[in-house]
Backbone bond lengths (Angstrom), bond angles and torsions (degrees), N, CA, C in turn:
res aa  C-N    CA-C-N  psi(-1)  N-CA   C-N-CA  omega(-1)  CA-C   N-CA-C  phi
1 M - - - 1.447 - - 1.515 110.94 -
2 N 1.313 116.70 36.75 1.449 120.16 178.39 1.522 112.19 -67.38
3 Q 1.306 116.37 -28.57 1.462 120.90 179.77 1.524 108.31 -113.25
4 L 1.328 116.27 97.06 1.455 120.44 -177.02 1.523 112.52 -63.36
5 L 1.308 117.56 -24.84 1.449 120.01 -178.90 1.530 112.55 -80.25
6 A 1.315 117.35 -9.37 1.463 121.23 177.45 1.528 108.78 -85.22
7 F 1.313 115.14 59.50 1.463 123.47 -174.22 1.524 112.11 -56.09
8 R 1.316 117.81 -41.45 1.464 120.99 -176.50 1.520 112.07 -68.29
9 K 1.324 118.67 -18.54 1.458 120.98 179.64 1.528 112.07 -85.52
10 W 1.330 117.86 -38.38 1.450 118.82 -175.53 1.514 113.91 -99.24
11 W 1.330 118.92 -11.43 1.459 119.94 -179.74 1.533 113.67 -63.23
12 P 1.332 121.49 -40.93 1.472 119.69 178.17 1.530 113.02 -59.10
13 V 1.308 117.07 -35.42 1.467 120.62 178.63 1.520 110.30 -68.04
14 V 1.318 116.30 -44.54 1.466 120.88 -179.22 1.525 110.77 -65.79
15 S 1.317 117.78 -41.05 1.454 120.08 -177.54 1.529 112.16 -71.95
16 A 1.321 118.75 -24.48 1.463 121.55 178.99 1.521 112.65 -84.65
17 M 1.316 117.97 -15.04 1.462 120.73 -174.09 1.528 112.51 -66.26
18 G 1.320 118.96 -42.22 1.464 122.16 -177.95 1.515 113.20 -60.49
19 P 1.332 118.62 -54.94 1.465 119.43 178.00 1.525 113.55 -62.08
20 M 1.327 116.98 -33.22 1.458 119.59 -179.89 1.531 110.33 -67.47
21 V 1.315 117.28 -44.66 1.465 121.02 178.96 1.523 110.00 -64.41
22 K 1.323 117.41 -39.95 1.460 120.77 179.30 1.521 111.42 -62.63
23 S 1.332 117.22 -45.82 1.465 119.85 -179.00 1.528 111.31 -67.38
24 L 1.319 117.48 -35.83 1.460 119.72 178.21 1.525 111.92 -69.06
25 S 1.325 117.32 -37.77 1.465 119.77 -178.29 1.523 112.14 -73.76
26 E 1.336 118.46 -23.61 1.462 121.42 179.65 1.519 113.01 -81.37
27 D 1.315 118.66 -21.13 1.464 122.18 -176.88 1.534 109.56 -103.37
28 P 1.332 117.95 109.82 1.471 119.96 -177.92 1.533 113.65 -67.70
29 E 1.323 118.31 -19.75 1.463 120.00 -179.44 1.522 113.00 -72.78
30 T 1.324 118.21 -15.54 1.465 120.35 179.60 1.520 112.26 -78.99
31 R 1.327 116.39 -16.30 1.474 122.36 -178.46 1.520 111.72 56.30
32 F 1.312 114.58 40.66 1.468 122.17 178.51 1.520 108.57 -72.06
33 L 1.320 118.08 125.92 1.452 121.87 -175.08 1.525 113.21 -85.27
34 G 1.316 118.34 -32.81 1.454 120.48 -179.96 1.511 111.86 151.20
35 A 1.330 114.70 172.31 1.465 120.85 -179.61 1.519 108.74 -150.07
36 E 1.306 115.60 151.92 1.458 122.24 175.15 1.507 108.80 -127.06
37 T 1.333 115.82 144.96 1.448 121.41 178.57 1.521 108.60 -115.78
38 F 1.299 116.19 128.89 1.458 121.74 178.11 1.509 109.76 -115.94
39 L 1.299 116.85 119.17 1.460 121.94 176.13 1.516 108.66 -116.85
40 Y 1.285 116.56 131.00 1.470 120.38 -178.51 1.494 110.67 -97.39
């Protein structure tokens, strides 16, 4: 995310993060420790 104006490049990563964290936190076999979200 070095170029904040390159929205089309980093948006797919940002939009996939929520479902990925949710699926990892629901499955105990993944040994997911946790996640934090920072919004400015």
